[in-house]
C-alpha positions as CSV (number, residue, x, y, z in Angstrom):
1,M,0.1,-0.1,0.1
2,Q,1.5,3.3,-0.9
3,R,2.3,5.4,1.9
4,T,2.3,8.8,0.1
5,L,0.4,10.4,-2.4
6,V,1.1,13.4,-4.8
7,A,-0.5,16.4,-3.7
8,G,-2.8,18.4,-5.6
9,I,-5.7,17.5,-8.1
10,L,-5.1,18.4,-11.8
11,T,-7.9,20.1,-13.7
12,I,-8.9,17.5,-16.5
13,L,-9.9,19.2,-19.7
14,A,-12.3,17.8,-22.1
15,A,-10.9,16.8,-25.5
16,P,-12.6,18.3,-28.5
17,V,-15.0,16.1,-30.2
18,L,-12.9,16.1,-33.5
19,A,-9.9,14.7,-31.5
20,V,-11.9,11.4,-30.6
21,S,-10.3,8.5,-32.4
22,P,-12.6,6.4,-34.9
23,A,-12.4,3.5,-32.4
24,N,-13.8,5.8,-29.6
25,A,-16.3,7.5,-31.8
26,A,-19.2,5.0,-30.9
27,V,-18.9,5.9,-27.1
28,K,-20.7,9.3,-25.9
29,Q,-18.1,12.2,-25.2
30,G,-18.2,13.0,-21.7
31,P,-18.2,16.1,-19.9
32,A,-15.1,18.4,-18.6
33,G,-13.8,18.6,-15.3
34,D,-15.2,16.3,-12.1
35,A,-18.6,16.3,-13.8
36,F,-17.2,13.5,-15.9
37,Y,-17.2,11.3,-12.7
38,T,-20.9,11.7,-11.8
39,P,-23.0,9.5,-14.2
40,P,-26.5,10.2,-15.7
41,S,-29.2,9.4,-13.5
42,A,-30.2,6.4,-15.5
43,L,-27.2,4.1,-16.2
44,P,-27.2,2.3,-19.8
45,S,-29.0,-0.8,-19.7
46,G,-27.2,-4.0,-20.6
47,A,-24.3,-6.2,-19.2
48,H,-22.0,-4.9,-16.6
49,G,-18.9,-3.6,-18.4
50,T,-20.9,-1.1,-20.5
51,P,-19.2,2.3,-21.5
52,I,-20.9,5.3,-20.2
53,W,-18.9,8.1,-21.8
54,Q,-15.2,8.9,-22.6
55,R,-12.8,11.8,-23.0
56,K,-9.0,12.2,-23.8
57,L,-7.1,11.5,-20.5
58,T,-4.7,14.5,-19.6
59,G,-2.2,15.3,-16.9
60,A,-0.3,13.3,-14.5
61,P,-2.1,9.8,-15.2
62,V,-1.1,9.6,-18.8
63,L,1.1,6.7,-20.0
64,K,3.6,8.6,-22.5
65,S,4.4,5.4,-24.3
66,A,0.8,5.1,-25.4
67,K,-0.6,6.0,-28.9
68,S,-3.8,7.0,-27.0
69,N,-4.9,7.5,-23.5
70,T,-8.6,7.7,-22.7
71,L,-10.7,8.3,-19.7
72,L,-13.7,6.1,-19.3
73,L,-16.5,5.8,-17.2
74,Y,-18.3,2.3,-17.3
75,T,-20.8,0.1,-15.6
76,S,-20.1,-2.5,-12.8
77,S,-21.7,-4.3,-10.2
78,G,-21.3,-2.6,-6.9
79,L,-21.1,-4.2,-3.3
80,D,-24.9,-4.3,-3.3
81,N,-25.0,-6.3,-6.6
82,K,-26.8,-3.4,-8.2
83,P,-25.4,-1.5,-11.1
84,V,-22.9,1.4,-10.5
85,A,-20.5,3.9,-12.4
86,V,-16.8,3.0,-12.1
87,S,-14.2,5.3,-13.7
88,G,-10.8,4.2,-15.1
89,D,-8.3,4.8,-18.2
90,V,-7.5,3.1,-21.4
91,A,-4.0,3.1,-22.8
92,I,-3.3,1.8,-26.5
93,P,0.2,1.0,-27.9
94,K,1.5,2.3,-30.9
95,G,1.5,0.8,-34.3
96,K,-0.9,-1.7,-35.9
97,A,-2.9,-4.3,-33.7
98,P,-2.0,-7.7,-34.3
99,K,-4.4,-10.6,-35.5
100,G,-6.9,-11.0,-32.5
101,G,-6.3,-7.7,-31.2
102,W,-3.9,-6.1,-28.7
103,P,-3.3,-8.5,-25.6
104,V,-4.5,-6.5,-22.6
105,I,-3.2,-6.2,-19.1
106,S,-5.7,-4.9,-16.5
107,W,-3.9,-3.1,-13.8
108,A,-5.1,-2.9,-10.2
109,H,-3.6,0.1,-8.3
110,G,-2.0,0.3,-4.8
111,T,-3.6,2.1,-1.8
112,V,-4.3,5.9,-2.6
113,G,-7.1,6.7,-0.2
114,I,-10.8,6.2,0.0
115,A,-11.9,10.0,-0.9
116,D,-13.1,10.6,-4.4
117,A,-10.1,13.0,-4.9
118,C,-7.6,10.3,-4.6
119,A,-8.8,8.4,-7.6
120,P,-5.6,7.8,-9.9
121,S,-7.2,8.8,-12.9
122,K,-7.4,12.3,-11.6
123,I,-4.3,12.6,-9.9
124,G,-1.9,9.6,-10.6
125,T,-0.1,7.4,-8.1
126,Q,2.7,8.5,-5.6
127,A,5.2,10.1,-8.2
128,N,3.6,8.0,-10.8
129,Y,5.9,5.0,-9.3
130,D,4.1,2.3,-11.3
131,S,4.5,4.3,-14.7
132,P,7.9,3.0,-16.0
133,M,6.7,-0.6,-15.7
134,L,3.3,0.2,-17.4
135,N,5.2,2.1,-20.3
136,S,7.3,-0.9,-20.6
137,W,4.3,-3.0,-21.1
138,L,3.0,-0.6,-23.9
139,K,6.4,-0.7,-25.7
140,A,6.0,-4.6,-25.6
141,G,2.8,-4.4,-27.4
142,Y,0.1,-4.7,-24.5
143,A,-2.9,-2.7,-24.1
144,V,-3.1,-1.3,-20.3
145,V,-6.4,-0.5,-18.8
146,R,-6.6,0.9,-15.1
147,T,-9.7,0.9,-13.1
148,D,-9.9,3.5,-10.2
149,Y,-12.3,0.8,-8.4
150,E,-15.8,1.2,-7.3
151,G,-16.4,4.5,-5.3
152,L,-12.9,6.2,-6.0
153,G,-13.9,9.3,-7.7
154,T,-17.4,8.2,-8.6
155,P,-20.5,8.3,-6.2
156,G,-20.9,6.1,-3.3
157,P,-18.1,5.1,-1.1
158,H,-15.1,3.1,-1.8
159,P,-15.1,-0.5,-0.4
160,Y,-11.5,-0.6,0.4
161,L,-9.9,-4.2,0.1
162,I,-13.3,-5.7,-0.2
163,G,-12.2,-8.1,-2.7
164,S,-15.6,-8.9,-4.7
165,S,-16.1,-5.3,-5.5
166,E,-12.4,-4.5,-6.5
167,G,-12.5,-7.9,-8.7
168,R,-15.6,-6.9,-10.5
169,S,-14.3,-3.3,-11.1
170,T,-11.2,-4.8,-12.7
171,L,-12.7,-7.1,-15.0
172,D,-15.5,-4.7,-16.1
173,M,-12.7,-2.5,-16.8
174,V,-11.4,-4.9,-19.6
175,R,-15.0,-5.4,-21.1
176,A,-15.6,-1.8,-21.4
177,A,-12.3,-1.1,-23.0
178,R,-12.9,-3.7,-25.7
179,K,-16.3,-2.0,-26.4
180,L,-14.7,1.3,-26.6
181,N,-11.9,-0.1,-28.9
182,P,-12.4,-3.1,-30.7
183,D,-8.5,-3.4,-31.2
184,I,-8.2,-4.7,-27.9
185,G,-8.3,-8.4,-27.8
186,S,-9.4,-11.1,-25.5
187,R,-6.0,-12.5,-24.3
188,L,-5.8,-10.9,-20.6
189,V,-3.3,-10.8,-17.7
190,I,-4.4,-9.1,-14.7
191,A,-1.7,-7.3,-12.4
192,G,-1.6,-5.3,-9.4
193,H,0.3,-4.1,-6.6
194,S,-0.4,-4.1,-2.9
195,Q,-4.2,-3.5,-2.6
196,G,-4.0,-4.0,-6.4
197,G,-2.3,-7.1,-6.0
198,Q,-5.0,-8.3,-3.7
199,A,-7.5,-7.1,-6.2
200,A,-5.7,-8.8,-9.0
201,L,-6.3,-12.2,-7.4
202,F,-9.9,-11.9,-6.5
203,A,-10.5,-10.6,-10.2
204,A,-8.9,-13.7,-11.3
205,S,-10.9,-15.9,-9.2
206,L,-14.0,-14.3,-10.6
207,A,-12.9,-13.8,-14.2
208,K,-14.2,-17.4,-15.9
209,K,-17.8,-16.7,-14.7
210,W,-17.9,-12.8,-14.5
211,T,-16.3,-12.3,-18.2
212,P,-16.2,-15.5,-19.9
213,E,-15.5,-13.8,-23.1
214,L,-11.9,-13.1,-21.8
215,K,-9.1,-15.5,-21.9
216,L,-7.3,-15.3,-18.6
217,N,-3.5,-16.1,-19.5
218,G,-2.2,-15.2,-16.3
219,T,-2.1,-13.0,-13.0
220,V,0.6,-11.2,-11.4
221,A,0.5,-9.8,-7.6
222,F,3.2,-7.7,-6.5
223,A,3.2,-7.7,-2.6
224,P,-0.6,-8.5,-2.2
225,V,-2.4,-7.6,0.8
226,S,-3.5,-10.8,2.7
227,H,-4.2,-12.4,5.9
228,L,-5.8,-9.2,7.5
229,S,-7.9,-11.2,9.7
230,Q,-4.8,-12.6,11.3
231,Q,-2.7,-9.4,11.3
232,S,-5.9,-7.7,13.0
233,T,-5.0,-9.5,16.4
234,L,-1.6,-7.9,16.3
235,L,-2.7,-4.4,16.5
236,G,-2.4,-4.4,20.4
237,A,1.6,-4.9,20.0
238,L,1.9,-1.9,17.7
239,T,2.3,1.0,20.3
240,Q,4.2,3.7,18.2
241,P,2.7,6.1,15.7
242,G,3.6,5.8,12.3
243,G,2.5,4.9,8.7
244,L,0.5,1.5,9.7
245,A,-2.2,3.3,11.8
246,P,-3.8,5.3,8.6
247,L,-3.9,1.9,6.8
248,A,-5.2,0.1,9.5
249,A,-8.0,3.1,9.9
250,M,-8.6,2.8,6.1
251,I,-9.1,-1.1,6.7
252,L,-11.5,-0.5,9.4
253,R,-13.3,1.8,7.1
254,G,-13.3,-0.6,4.4
255,V,-15.0,-3.4,6.2
256,D,-17.6,-0.8,7.8
257,I,-18.7,-0.2,4.2
258,G,-18.5,-4.0,3.4
259,D,-20.8,-4.9,6.3
260,P,-22.6,-1.9,8.2
261,S,-24.1,-4.3,10.8
262,L,-20.6,-4.3,12.4
263,N,-21.0,-1.0,13.7
264,V,-17.2,-0.5,13.4
265,Q,-17.4,2.9,15.2
266,G,-18.5,1.2,18.1
267,Y,-14.9,-0.6,18.5
268,L,-12.8,2.7,17.9
269,S,-11.1,4.6,21.0
270,D,-12.4,8.3,21.3
271,A,-9.2,9.7,19.5
272,A,-9.9,7.5,16.6
273,K,-13.6,8.2,16.3
274,A,-13.1,11.8,16.2
275,L,-10.6,11.3,13.0
276,Y,-12.9,8.9,11.6
277,P,-14.7,11.2,9.0
278,Q,-11.4,12.2,7.7
279,I,-11.0,8.8,6.1
280,D,-13.6,9.7,3.5
281,E,-12.0,13.3,3.0
282,K,-8.3,12.8,2.9
283,C,-5.8,10.7,0.7
284,L,-3.5,8.6,2.4
285,D,-0.8,11.2,2.6
286,G,-3.2,13.5,4.4
287,L,-4.2,10.7,6.8
288,S,-0.7,10.0,7.6
289,Q,0.1,13.6,8.9
290,P,0.1,14.4,12.7
291,D,-3.2,16.2,12.7
292,S,-4.8,13.0,11.5
293,F,-4.0,9.0,12.0
294,G,-0.4,9.7,11.9
295,S,-0.8,10.8,15.6
296,I,-2.1,7.5,16.7
297,S,-0.6,4.0,17.1
298,P,-2.2,1.0,15.5
299,A,-2.9,-0.2,19.2
300,G,-4.8,3.2,20.0
301,L,-7.4,2.8,17.1
302,V,-9.4,0.4,19.1
303,R,-10.8,1.0,22.5
304,E,-9.6,-0.9,25.6
305,G,-11.4,-4.2,26.3
306,A,-13.1,-4.2,22.7
307,D,-13.9,-7.6,21.4
308,V,-13.0,-7.3,17.7
309,A,-13.7,-11.0,16.8
310,P,-16.8,-10.0,14.6
311,V,-14.4,-7.5,12.8
312,T,-11.7,-10.2,12.4
313,A,-14.4,-12.8,10.9
314,A,-15.5,-10.2,8.6
315,L,-11.9,-9.5,7.3
316,A,-11.4,-13.2,6.6
317,K,-14.8,-13.3,4.7
318,L,-14.4,-10.1,2.6
319,D,-10.8,-9.1,2.3
320,D,-8.6,-12.3,2.7
321,P,-7.6,-13.8,-0.7
322,D,-5.7,-17.0,0.8
323,K,-8.6,-19.4,0.0
324,L,-9.2,-18.2,-3.6
325,K,-9.3,-20.6,-6.5
326,I,-7.7,-19.2,-9.4
327,A,-7.3,-20.8,-13.0
328,G,-4.1,-20.3,-15.1
329,P,-0.7,-19.6,-13.7
330,V,0.0,-16.9,-10.7
331,L,3.0,-15.0,-10.2
332,I,3.7,-13.6,-6.8
333,E,6.6,-11.1,-6.3
334,Q,7.5,-10.0,-2.6
335,G,10.4,-7.8,-1.3
336,K,11.9,-9.0,1.8
337,A,12.6,-5.6,3.2
338,D,8.8,-4.8,2.9
339,T,7.4,-3.5,6.2
340,T,3.9,-2.7,5.0
341,V,3.0,-6.0,3.6
342,L,5.0,-8.6,5.6
343,P,6.9,-11.2,3.7
344,N,5.8,-13.9,6.1
345,F,2.2,-13.5,5.2
346,T,2.7,-13.5,1.5
347,T,4.8,-16.8,1.7
348,A,1.9,-18.2,3.6
349,L,-0.3,-16.8,0.7
350,S,1.7,-18.6,-2.0
351,T,1.3,-21.9,-0.6
352,E,-2.6,-21.4,0.4
353,L,-3.9,-20.3,-2.9
354,K,-5.7,-22.9,-5.0
355,A,-3.7,-22.0,-8.1
356,K,-0.1,-22.8,-9.9
357,V,1.7,-20.2,-8.1
358,T,5.3,-19.1,-9.1
359,Y,6.7,-17.0,-5.9
360,K,9.7,-15.0,-6.1
361,T,11.1,-13.0,-3.3
362,Y,13.9,-10.1,-3.5
363,A,16.3,-9.3,-0.9
364,G,16.6,-5.7,0.0
365,V,13.3,-4.7,-1.9
366,N,10.8,-2.6,0.0
367,H,7.0,-2.2,-0.5
368,A,7.1,0.0,-3.5
369,G,10.3,-1.7,-4.9
370,A,8.3,-4.6,-5.8
371,V,7.2,-2.6,-8.7
372,T,9.9,0.0,-9.0
373,A,13.2,-2.1,-8.7
374,K,14.7,-3.5,-11.7
375,K,14.9,-7.1,-11.0
376,P,11.3,-7.7,-9.9
377,S,9.7,-5.6,-12.6
378,T,12.1,-7.3,-15.4
379,D,11.1,-10.6,-14.2
380,A,7.4,-9.8,-14.2
381,T,7.6,-8.5,-17.6
382,K,9.5,-11.6,-18.8
383,W,6.9,-14.0,-17.2
384,I,4.1,-11.9,-19.0
385,K,5.9,-12.1,-22.4
386,Q,6.0,-15.9,-21.9
387,I,2.5,-16.2,-21.4
388,L,1.1,-13.7,-23.9
389,G,3.8,-13.9,-26.4
């Protein structure tokens, strides 16, 4: 999960209608500014993964190695199983699409926050840390699509780390992108980092039934979140303020959204309860500051004597990917110096998944380094080329 986030929201301008490529022309042009992220009152009828509208992507999120970058609003199925609008973007490689269309990589991003302002299609990720790898995939001839996830940028709360919601958003992004641009083929790799690594695993487990028209060739999970139900029991031992408390607070908010009957606020300390509304207002960098959850230890989030067993059970049910069954090969990469997603939990995950897993670890590599360091990113790209061609 990313500890910091680039500050500031870039104003996104609508592309002129004449600039719309022929492949995108059949999808309605979306409005300028943040109005793009507010869907019409009546969503399009039809299957999940239907485009709503599109416009040219501009600013920090643009992948410079792409022939085109398109911002897309599309339908998915929300946490309540009702139609919902989700935002994301589509990057097309330069050159002519091969027979069968461009193979596509659906990228699931790491933690940025829960507030709408944090959506990566609006402001990018922390220093666009993942862009070099994503650009290399475009240069290799793969289309790259990136969902913001349900409720990030769009109306409604973001069900942070709720696997079913993330997985559907990640898959429907591909379906909608193929309707936007017919040059995108059906051969698919799902990949993601941290929160996105967990999302990628859930998406892969859903793919056969949710988007049967897609051919899932493989899944790549960089430092995926796992075993939150086990880790929740360790909070009491973490008595120093730091970067983990904001993440833990977001996890509690996510499970609160996933199962409102838990009444998560009833478990919080007075200090955490006072700060709780900020989770829906600030991005991760803001939540990490001394005037927010950066001032609280993980142990200080929960009131003394609270029985968190119901929360632990909900985390196991809604968030943990360890019992998933995934068709096709899975690559998991983990830095040994990671203090956010702890290597021992990822090692356990690699043996527990019902999948054909290749597990690689990297000495001296921290959490972000699972994506930014040369060796893991090169290994992942080589693996993708082997399964996609």
